[in-house]
N, C-alpha and C positions, 0 to 999 in steps of 0.2 A: 540498531535493530537489525538481527539476522535475516536470511531472508526466508526464512520461516515465518518470523513473526511479521516481515515485510509482506507478505503475503495476505496475512489475516486481515491488512486495511482492506476494507469496502474499496474504496477508489482505485489503491493499487491493483488489487485482484480484477477491476474492473477493465483497468485497463491495459493488463497483461494477458487477459480472459485468451484470448486467440491460441498467444504463447502457452497458455496453460494447456490449452487443448492440442495444441501440439505434441506439446514436451510430455506433456502429463504433471501434476502438480510437483511430486518429488524431484526432479529433473530438473524442473524451475526453478525450486526451492536453492540448485545447486548453481543454476546461472545468475539469481538473483542474490547469491551470496560472494559471487563469485568479485577477484580485485583486475584490474586490467589494465596494463603501462602502455599508453599510444606513442609514442614517439616521432615525431614530426607528424604535424597538422597543414599537409597539401592536399589533403584530400578530405551501464549492467548493472550491475550491483555497486559495484566501486571504479573510481577512473582517477587516475594521474594521468595527463594532459601537458606532453610537454613539445615545444616548439624557442626556439630564438628571436623567429622569425615576426612581423609586423602584415598586419592585413595590409593590401594594397589594390589598387584599382582593376591592374591589366589581371590580379587573382580572382575576382569576382567572376569571372566565366568556370569556373570549376570551387568554389568553395560555396557551396548551398544555401550554407547557416550565417554566411558574411553577408551585407546591406554597403552601400556608400556612405552610412555614418561609422560602419566599424573602420572604415580605412584608417590606416596608424594604432590602432589598435593590435596588443601581440595576439596573436591569434589563438595561443591556449584561452587567454582569459575573453575571447571572443567565443569558442567552442565552450567554455563552459556556461556561462550568460543562458547558451541556446539550449544547452542538455539541459542546467537547470530548472528554464522553463515549459520545457517537455516532461520531465521525469524529475521533480523537487525534490523526493527521496532519496536518489542517485547520490553516494559522496563523492562529492565532485574535486579533486588537489589539480590546481591549473599552474606549472612554474614555466616562466619565460625563462628557460635555462636550455646553453647547448649542452649536449651528451657530448662528454671524453674520456680520458682517464679519470678527471680530477673529481668527477659527477657522477661517473660511473654509481659508485656505494646508497651516495644519496635517492638517485632512479629508480635503482632496480632493488634494492633491498626491501622489504616487508614482504615477503613471498607472495609476488603475482600470481597467478594461473596463469596466465598469457601476456604476454608482450607484442605488439605490435608494432613493426618498424615499420615505420612509413618515409624512412631518410633519404634524398639522392644525391648526399655527396657520398660516394665510395670510401674513402677515407673514416667516416663515422661511423655508417655503415657496416663496412666489415670490424671493427672494433665492437660493434655493440653486439653483433650478431655470434663472433667468440666471444665476448662477455657472457652470452646467454646459456654457449654450447657450454661453457667451464662452468654456470653455479644451477648447472641441471634445469632451468629455464626454459617450459616450451614459448617456442617465437613463431612470429607466421611473419614473413617480408614480403613487400610489395617491390617490383625490379617496376622498369621504367613504361609508366601511362604515355606520357609525351610521343605526338608524331606517330599516333597511332588511331584508326576509324573504325575497326570492324569490334565490335564489343563480342561477337559469337567466338572470338578465336581465346579468347582469353581463359585460363586452364590455372588448375591448381596441381605442384607439383612439387618435387623433389629436387634442388638447386639445379642437380647435374643434369635434371632431363628440361632444363627452360634452355629454347634454341629463340634465333633471330631479334636476340635482347642483348648491346652492347653492355648494360650496367651488369647483367648476369654475367656475364663471361668476365669482365672485370671484377668481380665478386667473387664468382668460385677461383680466379687464378688467384687473388690475394690470401686467400681463406686457407688455400692450398699451399702455398708459398710460407706464409707467415705464423698460421696457427696446424698445421697439418691438419685442418680440416677437411674430407673428403666430399662432405654430404650428408645428410640428414635432419636439412633445414627445410619447410617446406616453404614455397614462396609464389606467390600470384604471381604471372606473367603473360604476356601476350604470344602466340605464333605468330603474328602479323610482321613484316619487315617494314621496319621506320618508314614511314610514306615520303617526311622532306626530313632536312638537316637543320643542325643549327643555324640559327641567322648571326650572319657577324654581327660582332660590334661594334657599337657606332657612341662617340662620345657626344658631347652639347653641340660641339662645332657642324655635326654629323660628318665627320671622318672615322673610318676605321681604325680603332687605338688598342692597346694591349690590353684585355680582359682581365687580366691578373694588379693592373695598374690601380680598380677600382674595386678591388672585395675588400669585404667590409670584416669578412673573416677568413683566415688565411686557407687555401684550397677547394673554399667554397664555389659552387659554379655560379659565373657571372653573364656567360653569355645565354640565350632566351632559345630554349627549346619549345617549338611552336605547340600549343595543345588543345586538341578539340574535347573542350568541358565536360562532355558527357561521359568520357574512357576513365579519366580519377573516379568520377562518383560512382562510375560501376566497378573498378578496383574495390573500391571502399565497402559497396554492395557486398560483395565475393568476399571481401578479407570476417566482415560481420560476423555473415551466415556462417563462414567455418568456423570462429572462432565457439559463439555460440552453441552451434553441433557437437563440436567436442567439449566444450564445459559440459553439454545436456548428457552427454556418450550417448549420441544420438548417432549410428553409424549413415554416413557417407560414402560412396564411392563415385570419388570424382572422377571427371571425363580423360582418359588416359591421353600421353603423349604416342602416337604412333603414328609412324612416315609410311603409312601403306596407301595404296589407291587402289582402286574398284578389282583392277586388273588382278592385282596379287591375291585379290579372297578369290576369284574365279581359279587362278593357278595352283591355291592351299585346298578348296575342292575337288580339282580334278584329280588332284595328284592325291588328295584320299580314297577314290572313287579307283584310281588306278593301283595303290597300293589294298584297299579290302580285296580286290579281284586276285592280284598276286597271293596273296596270306591265307587267303580264304576260299576263294573261288568262285567268288561272289562279292559284287556290290550292293546284294537285297537288303545287307544288314546297314547301310548307310542312311539315316535318315536327320538327316541336315541339311538345309536348303546354301544358296549363298552367303543369305540375308544371317544366317544362323551362322556359320562360319565366319563372319565380320562379329559378330556379336560373341565367339568364343575368341576369338585371333586379340580382340582391341579390348572388351570391357574384362572378360576373365585372366586372358594371359597379357594384355598390356604389351601385345608384338615380341614379347620376349619368350624364350625357352622355358618350360616350367622349371626348369632347375637354375633359372637366374634368377628369379621373382623377388630375395631378401635387398634391403636397401645400399649394400655394398656393390651391387650391378646395375645399379637406377643408373641412367645415360649409358653406360657402356654396352645393356644389352640390346637398345634402339634398334633396329635390325630397320635399315634401308632397302630390303630387297629381302625375297622369301627364297633367297638361292640355300638357304641353310636349314630352311622349317619345314617341317611336316605336322601335319594332326594325324593320331594314333588314338588308342583306346587305352585308356585307362585299366579298367578293366574285361582284358579278354573274353570273358564269357557274356558278355553283354553287347547290345547293338551296337555302334558308333553313333550314340545321340548327344543332344549339345550336353548333358549331365553326366557324357563319357567320356569324352574327349580331349587330351591336354597336346598344348604342340613341346615339339622338340624338335631339335637337330638330328641330323640324321645318325650319326653314332649313338647321339641317346635313347632313339627310336629304337634302334637294332637290340640294343644293350636291355632298353625296359622291357621288349617282347620274350627277352629271354628268361625273363627272372619270373617269380609268383607274387601278387601282392601282400601276402602273406609274409616272403623273402625281405620285399621294401620295407615291410612294417616291421621289424622286426632287427634288421639292420640300421636304418635310414626310418626311426616314429617322426624328429620332425617336419621330414622330405613328406612323409607319408598323411600325415596329419594335415600340412597346410594344402597341400593339392585335396582330401578328401573336403578341407573348410573352403576352395573355391568350387568346387563343382557342388558342393551341397547350395553355394548359393545360386548357381543355376538350376537346378530344383524349382530353389523360393520362387527365382524369377517368373521361369514359365512354367507354375503351378503343378509340378511333376509329382 
């Protein structure tokens, strides 16, 4: 039964009524008809659940769907049973399988609409992400949720922008080194530095031993990462929200990763005032305060020059200071308002103010359209 027919079912339609009200019927049909592959079940319409591991007693603190009765059962089967009870109409395939080169075709064939990478082993994670890029599959990757405690610092961004996460750092390095992949993969990660360290591995006699001697699968972690059970659950909720909105074509502007503090925004505001006085003889046309400067810099331009917003500049343009940045008018004929200010480096600002918008539109149409689209968003956000 496809998504359109499934939503004609009275019970299904009532169960999904809040989603239908949120997205609209047409877009909910896209979600309901989608095919999602989830690999790694530590943490729609058709699901493929893949994990080689079993539910353990110590994992119950973060596996919301498992109970003590499920200990020893494969995670994939446990999750299938739970999902089937909630939404029997969903087509669910559970495979107790380890992702590797030999299982790639089996797992990634079938044209999935999205792949969710929830693997915590670097070798396997890198191989999966590289395979998704090679196959042109949309993928969302979860990084380290262990050793964290602050849910307000979880973000979704390009892999290049993930910081304070050892797993992300290793994955970035391996993808670049082994596959020439620089970025373009969205990840869920925490800005929070790990609060605790890996626990020492102790054998049955209580003495510290070599963890590799106890590996069931070569290369997989044996040492224990302390985990606050709520954090992996929130990672999972964020991944679910991201994928569902993407499938429905519902635009969400994720919280940007910007390493500026309040003083930086004050500096940028003062710099704007001084520049206006120098260029126009007055600052009377400055129509933004510090809070609005924060919105412009962080939400609109994500802490980067307007000329460095493309994906290949992600990470490289994360300015940790404002030493080279300033706000200037996009259209010099209009006031310095929230919908007419762009963030540029000093030399870029000088060049911008020496040109007309007609010249930019003619010679750099892609840049012109991108900037006007961002500024249009400010108009919508502020009801202008």
